[in-house]
N, C-alpha and C positions, 0 to 999 in steps of 0.2 A: 334419148336422154344421155346418160353418162357414156355409154359405148359410142354414140354418135359424136359426142364432144371430143372424145379421145381420138377418133378417126380424123376429125377436122384439125386436131392439134398435131397430128403426125406430120413430119416433113414431107414434101412433095415426092421424094424418091422412096418413101416407105411403101410397102405393099399394102393395098387397100383391102385385101382379103384376110386381114388380121382378126383373130378370134377375140371374143370378149375377155377371155383369160389372159391372152397375150397383151391386150390393151391395159388390163388392170396391172399386170406386172410392169409394163412400160410406164404407166402412170406413177406407180409407187417408186420406180427407179428415178423418174424425173423429179418427183416430190422429194425424195431423200437426197438426191444430188443437189437440188436447188436450196434446200433448207440446211444442208450440211449437217444433217442429223447423224449421229452415230451413238453407239452404246457408250463410248468413252465420254461424249458430251453429256449424255443422260446422267451417268454417275458423277461427272464433274459438277453438274448443276445441283444435284441433290445431296452431294457430300461437301459442298462448299461451306467453309467456316474460316473466319479471319484467324490469324495466327495467335493472337492474345487469347481469344475465346477458346480456341482449340486446345491450347496448352492447359488452360484452367479445367476444361471439360475432361481431358485425358487424365489429369491428376485426380479429379473427382472420381472418374470411372475406375481408376486403379485402386483408389482407397476404398471404394464400395464393391469392388470385384465385378464390375460390369464388363462383360466380354461378348463381342458380337457373335462368337461361335457357340455361345450358350443358347439353346432354344428357348429358355425361359427369361432371357434378358429383358424383354418388354415388360413382363410381369414384375420383375425385380425393380425396374425403373419406376413403374407405377407405384409399387410399394414404398419406394424411397420418397417419392413426391408426397404421397399420402401421409407418411410418418413425419417427414421433416418440414413440410411447408403447410401453410394455412391459407384457405380461400376466404377472402373478405372483400366486400364492396367498399369498405371504409379503410383501405390500406393507406400507408403513408405515400402520398403522391410524389414525394421527393424521389422515389424509386424511378419514376418515368423520366427524370432529368439526369439520371446517372450516366456516366460516360459509357458504361457497358451494362445495360439493363439486365441482361440474362445473368451475368456474373453477380451483380449487386443483389438480384433477387435470391439467388442460391446461397450467397455467402453472407449477406448482411440482413436484408429485410425479411426474407422467408414468409412474408405475407403479401398476397397480391390477388389479382383477378385471373380469370381463365387465360387471357392472352399472355400473361407472364409465365404461367405454367407451360402452355403450349410452345411458346417461343424458346424457353430454356430447354425443354425436353427435345425439341426439334434439333437444336444445336448439339445437345448431348448425344443423341442417336447418330447424327452426322459425324461427330468427332470420333466415335468408336467404329465408324465404317459402315453404318447402316443408312442407306438413302432415306431421307425424311423430308416431308414438306408440311408447312404450316397451313391450317385450314380454318376458316371462320364461317359461321352460320348461326343457326338458332337451335335451341333445345326447348321443347315444350311437351307437356303431357297431352296426348291426343287419343281420341276414341274414334274408331271407324264409323263413318256415316254421320258424325257430329261436327258441326262447324267449330273451328278452334281459332281463337284470337291469339296471334303471335305478336308479342310486344317487344320493344327494344330491350327491355330487361331480360328477355329470353336469349339475347345475343350470347354466343359461346365461341370458344376457340379450342381446337384440338389439333392433333397431327396425324399424319399417315406415314407409315414406314413401308418400304418396298422390300419384298422378299422374292428372289428369283423363283420362277415357276408358279408363284401365287399372285403376284401383282401387289397393289396397294392395299394395306390393312389399316383400318382406323384404330387409333390408340388415344385414349383420354386419360391423362395423368392428373387432371383436376380432381381433388378429393371432394367427397360429399361434405356439405355444410348445412346443417339443419337451420341455421340462422337465415340463410338465403331462401328457405322454403322451396328448395329444389331437391326433394328426396329421390330423384330418379336419375338414372345415368343415360347418357346419349346412346350408349351401346349396351352390350351384354354385361352381365354382372362382373365379368373379368376385365371389362373395359377394352377388350381387344376383339375386333370383329374380323 
């Protein structure tokens, strides 16, 4: 299988008595070299924010006291979104035509769907120096062993933040809204998993 494939992929002048561990190391070396992956690129990708948005987000972070070195910064940002923004399926759709939807959502509209919350929060985390990525999927109440119908109305968006030594952690900044009949959270009560 994998070991044989690596042996066949070795150059003719490579020793054929290479161990599986050596082959795995060689494979990863080839993979990393060929994809030009590096830790710098990882951070560059997940910290990327355009200049206008970054300036706005940094000003917001400063005014609210959001600091990447604070171990509770994720909880503080969740609290901010819950207190300042409103979830509604009947939001003003002009928001989606804004030049910068994230800024318009936070500054002007303050009412939107889960995708508005998650995209704005992703950019906020990135701006303060915490790698973040936007995620979409579904949320639904399920019971083990029971078939569950997942509908398009169960669509949801959240984000994940990266913590060195821990990996990706899911964060949901979308507040509860009884009108949408979704009295459950995608994650734990703290919305950080």
